[in-house]
N, C-alpha and C positions, 0 to 999 in steps of 0.2 A: 588232476589236470582242471576237473571241477571246482575245486575250492580254488585254485589260482584264478579261475576264470570268475569266480564269484567276487573274488578280492578285488579284481581289476575292475569289475563293474561298480563295485561299491565305491573305489577310489574315483573312478569318472564320475560318477553321480555327485558325490561331495564336492569335488572342483568345480563342475557344471554349475553348482547352485552355490558357491562359496561366495561368488561377486554379488549376489541377489541377499543372502543371508546377511553378508558383512556390512555393518554400519556405525559409523562412530556415532556417539551420543550426540556429539555437536558436530553440525557440518555448516559450512558457508555454501548458502546456495542463491540463486536468483530469489531476488523477493516475490516475484510471481509464483515460485514453486512452494513457499512457505506461509502457512495461514498464519494471522496475527496471533493465534493462540498457542504457536510452536515458535514464533519469533522473539528471541531474547534482547537482541537490539539490530538496527541496521549498520552498514557500513558503507563510505562513499565511493569505492573503487568501481571501476566498470564491470559489468557484468562478465563473469567467467574469471576475474581476478581476484587476489585474496590479501592483497600486502598493501602497508604503507597507507592507510585509510584513515579519515575521518569518522566519527560515530555517531548515531541518533537514536532514540528512544525507539520502541517500536511501532509507534504510530507517528512519528516524526514528521515534520512538514517539507522535510528534504526528499522524500519518495526515493530513499537511496535504493541503487539496483541490487545490492545484496544484503542478505539476511543471515544471522548466526542463528541456525535452526534447530530445535531440539527435535532429535530422530525416532526415539522408540515409539513403536505403534499405539502403545495405550499409556495413558496420563489421566489423572483426576481433571475430570471436566467441572471447571470451577471459575465465577468470577474475578476470583483472587488472584488469578494468574499473573500479574503484572503488578500486584499491589504489594507494596513492602510491609511486612509483619513488624510484632513488636520487637524492638530493639534492631530493627533491619536484618533480622536473621538470614533473610533471603537475599541479601544483598550480594550482586557480583563486582560491579565496579562503580564508579560514579564519572560522570561526563560534565564539561563546562558548561554545556547548554543544551537544550531539546534536539538540536540539530545542528551541522557543521561545526561538531565538538570535538575537543581532546580529552582524552581519558586520564584515569589516575586509580590507583589501586583503591579498595574498598575501605582500608584505612586512613586514606588521604583527608587533609581537612581544608582542601583549595577549591574543590569544586561541591556542587548542593544538588545536582541533577543524579538521583539514584537510579541505578538500573537493578530491578529486583524481578525475579522469577519463580513463581508457583513454591515448592519446597525445596529447594536447593541449598545445599550449604557451601559457600566457597570460601578461597584462600588463595591468595597470590604469593608465588616463590620463585625463586632464581632457578632457570632451567627447566626440566620438566617434571611432568606431574607424576605422582605415584598414585595408581588407582586403587591400591590396598589401603592408602592413608587418606589422601586428600582428594581423590576422585581422578575425573578424566579431564583433559584440557578442553576450555571453552573458545578462549582468544588467546593471543599473547600480544603484550605491548611494549614499546620502546624502552619505556624507562616507569619509574614509580608514579611519575605525575607528569602533566603536560606530554602527553605521550599519543602517539598514533597508534593504531591499531592493525593485527595480523592474523593471519592462520595461524593454527599450530603447527604446522609444518615449517614456518619460517622460524628458523634457529637462530636467525640474524636478530631477533628480537627476544631479550633475555628475560623478560619477566611472563610467567605462566599463569593464568587464571584458572585455576583447578575447580571443579564441582561436582558435588554429588547430592544424590537426593537424600533428604532426611528420611527417619523411618515414622514421622508422622504428618499429617497435613492439615491444615487448618478446618476446623467442621463448622459448619452452619449450626449458628447458636441461638438460643431463646435469649432475650433481654428485657431489663426494664428501664436500663439508662443506658446513655452512650457509651459509659465508661467498661459497659459488659462486653461491649465489640473491640475487636480488634482496629490496628490502625486503618485508615481509609473507608470505615464502616460506621454508622450510626443508627441509634435503635429507632425503627418505625412500626407500628403494629405488634409489638412485643417481638419483632425479629430484627437481626442485625442485616442492614442492607447497604450495599455499596454506595457512597456519595457522589455525587458528579457535578461537572459546571457546564459540559456540553455532551452531546451524543457520543463524541469520541473517547469520551472517558470509560464506555461502558461495555463494549465489546463490537462483534461482527455487524458490519452495515447489513441493514434488513433484520435484524434478530432483536436489537435493544435499541432503547433511547432514554435520554435524560428527562425524567418527569417529576416535576416539582422537587429537584433536588437528589433525587434517587434515581438508581438506574432500575429501568422496569423493562419487561418484556415488550415486543410490538403487538399491538392489538390491531384488529380488524378495524376500527375505526379510526386509526392512525393515517395519516397522509405517507404514500410510499416515498420511499428514499430517492435521490435523483444523483446523478453526476454530471449533467451538463443542463444548460437552459432550456434545450431542445426538449427535454422531457417533463417540462413544465408547462403551465397554460403560456400564452402570450403576455399576459399581464403580470405574470411573476418571474421570479429570478431563483435559481438555485442556490441556496446559501445554507452552509454547512449540512449539504447534502439532505436539506428539506426544500421543499418547493415554498416559498413565501413570497407575499405581494410587495410589488416593487412601490418605492415612493415616488410621489407626483404632484404637481402643481395644476395640471389641465388633464382633460378626457385625452388630447393627443399622444400623452405619454402612456397610455394603457391601451395599447392594441389588443382588441378583441373585450376591452373591459370598459370600465369608467373610473375616474377619479373620486374618491369620497373626499369632500370637500372638510370634513370634520375631522380626518385622521392622516390627509394626506397620503394615502396610499391607496393603489389600484385594487379594484373589486370586480367581480363579473356583472354584467349587466342584467343577468337573470341568473341568481345564485342556484335557483330550483330547490329540490327537495334532496337533502343529502343521501346517497345510498347506503347500503349496508355491506359495501364491499370494501377492500383495501384503501379505496380512494377517498375513504370518508372525508365530506366537506366539498369534494368537487361536484358540479353539476352531472345529474343523472345522465343526461344525454352529453358525451364527450364529442360531438360533432364540432369540427374546427380546431381541436385541441392537438398540440405538436406530439408526435410520439416516435418511439423508437422500436418499439416491440408491438405486436399484435395484441399482447395482454393491456397494453395501455389505453385500448379502445373498448369501451363498455356500451351496452344496450344494442348489440348487434353492428356495432360501427367496424369498420376495416381501416388499418393503417394504410394509406395510400403511399406506396413507392415512388410516385410521380410529385406528388407534394409534400410527404412526411407529416401529414396531419390525419385526424380520424375523420374519415367521409363516410357518409350513409351507404349500405349495402345496395347492389344494382342488379344482382341477379342471384339466382338459386340453382340454374342449370346453364349449360353451355348454350343452350338455344335461346337464352333469354339475351345474349349478347349479338347485337345486330352489326358489329363493324367487323368486316373480313379479318380473320386471324386472329380474334381476340376469345379467351376462354374464361369462363367464369372461376376465378380463383377466390378460393374459400377458407381457406388456412385452417381447417377443422372446424370453423364454424357454419351455420346453418345456410348463411347466403355470403354473397361475395362482391367481389368488384370486376369487372369485366377489362382483363389486362392482355397484353400481347405477351404470350409466354416466352418470347424469344428474346425479350428485353433483360438486362442485367444492370439495374441501374447503380449498384455499388460495386461493380466490377470484381464480385468475389468468385465468380464461374457458377453461381447459382443462380436460374432463372428467377426472376420477381415472383412469379407464381409458387414457387416452392419456397421461396427465402423467409426465414422468420423475421429477420430484419433486414428488408431490401435498401433502405434509404441510408446513403453515408451521413455520420462519418462510421457508423459501426458496420463491420463485415463478419459473415460468417453464417452458419445456419444452426447454430443453438444458442440458447440464451446466454451460456457462458462466452462462448466464442464471441458474440457481438459486444458483451462487455469488455472482454479482455482486450479487443482490437479496437476499440475506441483510442485514438491516438494520444500517448501521453505529452504532457506540454513540453518537454524535453525534445522530443521528436521533431517538434514544429519550431523549435528554436527559441522557446519562450523560457520564463523563470518562473518555477513554481512558488507561488508566493500566499500558500494556503495558510490561514490564521485568523483568530478570532478578531483581531483589530488591524488585520493586513490590507494592503493598498498597492495597487499600481501607480508609481510616480507620474507615468504618462497619460494614466485614463484610459488605456486601450489595453484590451485583455483578449486572449482567445477563449470561446465559450464551449468550442466542441472538442474538450480533452477529459481525462479522467480525473484532472485537478480540478479542485472547487474554484481557486482562482489563478489564473494562467497569463501572466503580464508579457505584451510584447515588447521587443527590443527595441531600442530606438534607432530608426531606420537611418540616421545619419552617423551615429556611433554607437556602435555595438557594444562597446566597452562600458557604457555610461550606465550607472545603476539604475535599474528600474523598479524595483521590488522595495517596498518598505514592508518588513513583516511584523512591524508592530514592535513598540518598546519592552525592553525586560530591566529589572530593576539589579543594578550591578552594585553590590554591597562594597565591593572595595574603592568605588569612585563615588559612591553616597549619592548617586543619580540613576535615572531611567536614561538606556541607551538602546537606540534602534540602528540595528547594522543593515543597511539597505546595499542591495546586492546587484550586479549584473549577469547575463547570461554566462555559461562557461564557454569562453573561447579556446577550441582545439586547433590550431592552424595547420598542424601538421598532420592531423588525423591518427595520431598515436595512442589516442585514449586521454592523454594527460594535457590539460589545459589550464587557464588561469580565469577566475572571477575577479572583478573589481569588487572591492567592499567600502563602504564609506560609512562610518560610525558617526551618529549624530545624537548629541544629548537632547534632554528634555527641554532645554531652553536654546536650542538650534544651533549651538555652537558644536564645532567637531574637536574631535579627539586629538591630543599631541601625542607625539613619538611615546614621551614617558607612560603617557596613559595606556598605550597599546602594550608597553612592556609590563605595567601591573596588572593586566589582564591576561598575561601569559600568551598573547599571540604572537605566533612566529610569521611575520610575513616575509613574502619574497621581495617585495618593492613596498617602498611607504614613503608617502609624500608630508609635506608639513602641515597640511591640513587634516592627517589623519587617514587618508585614503589610501589603501593598500591593495595589493593583489596576493590573491591565496591559491594554491593548487586546487585543482578540481578534476572530476575523472567523468569520461562520457564513453559510450561505445566507440572503440577505435573503428576506423573505416574499413579494414581488413576482419571484422569480428567474423567469425564463423561458427560460434557457440562456444559451450564448455567442452574442455578437453576431457577426453576418456581417463578416468582415473588409473594410475598406474597396476593397482592390483587387478584391473580386469585384463590389461594384456598378459599377465602372469598367469592366470585363469585359462585364456585361451590357449597360452604355450603349454600349459601343463596336460591340457584337454588333448592337444594335437599328439604329445609324447605318449599320453596313455592309449590311445587310439591305435599309434605305431607299434606300441608293445603289444596290444590285444590282435592286431593284424599277424603280427610275425609269430606269436603263438600258435595262431590258426593255421598259418602257413606252415610250420613245422609240423603239425599234427598231419597235414595231408602228405607230408615228405614221408 
């Protein structure tokens, strides 16, 4: 009986942990749960859904809610994760653009946006993948080109993209000339370094930046990254996640600063001496500076929950506060502000005296919670229009969002395009085209809606219906001026989070069966 008992216990343990141990190599997860280093590409369907989607690159401007995520616990940490290697050996598939894109197999010839990932070797097959020959399924496509993207469980999509890791990974090498380095790298100071045009080419926010055309690690002397204008000085804006001076013609346009007539940019009234901390270049005294976290305020200043600005400290002990009901809130610093600890300015059920980010729009009591809870552009009804040359057609935008640029919808006509993401050269038309877009309108709350897209050529003319056909655009409706509507996805009004995987229910059922068998065995022994 002891042997039977041991076997039952072992089976019970195996089943209890099967749902934890089991994990596919590639899973479709909410983008917030998949780091950029693990993201192969993103897809447009609603969070928790994984079928009939458009695609975008891992750092695409669309901020799509779901990601195709690489799940193994360990993988080589390298800046080459999304760089295409020689001869595109690590190519998964191709997209028609960097966002809002259709897909095609890697051997296709119509699309030019390559999706590559670390040392993967991928192939596309009809039907299912064979793990012993071509690897595991990453995604499925509706066709070999002009395709929508779906999860591997969707057998209605006939094409599987199968991937496996190669036996070797690109190694960091010394060099004498650029040709000694792999694609995406150049020779600098006898080392192959990744090339870049913006910080977004380089890696995780807060770790890397683009310096002199090469990706470099963030130094103490670099200005901090930002998510919103509120994290910069009043005379600055948050541009490409870096605090930059506003353009100006008069001092009135530079709140808290002054206009430099030589450069027509704002500057601080008294720049002071740059400190040695991560804010390098900011005034040593941060009094009056906009803040979200207590770390935003230096020189003993405190981020005030009442104003959202760095304020001089007022107290070191509770007895220093003379107003009834006030306490000295020090937030881990030597001195603090006199505050009423019964107040909860941001409504997150943490009183202002204990709250690490007490000022809206950030809510939470840890740095990660505060950053993740800054509202998204979509949740405010705006259009994410992030891009190097993007602009809001109405000139109005939300500034308190995670997006660098979030365009407000047209109050009179929400279907009117308000975002100009900047032009992209379309070789098949021989011109630059800008695809202006409206918010996603979901009238019935089912998570499926439409956006209005208005393609504009470089000369200001619109596209014709044949032009749309040349681009392979499948539009729901289209007008003679080339304006068309296209499917989009948002969170359904009744969305309650991702569904529990089926194999978890099986584990629970089998666990109950084993427990029942174990109980009956013990009961029979007593009888």
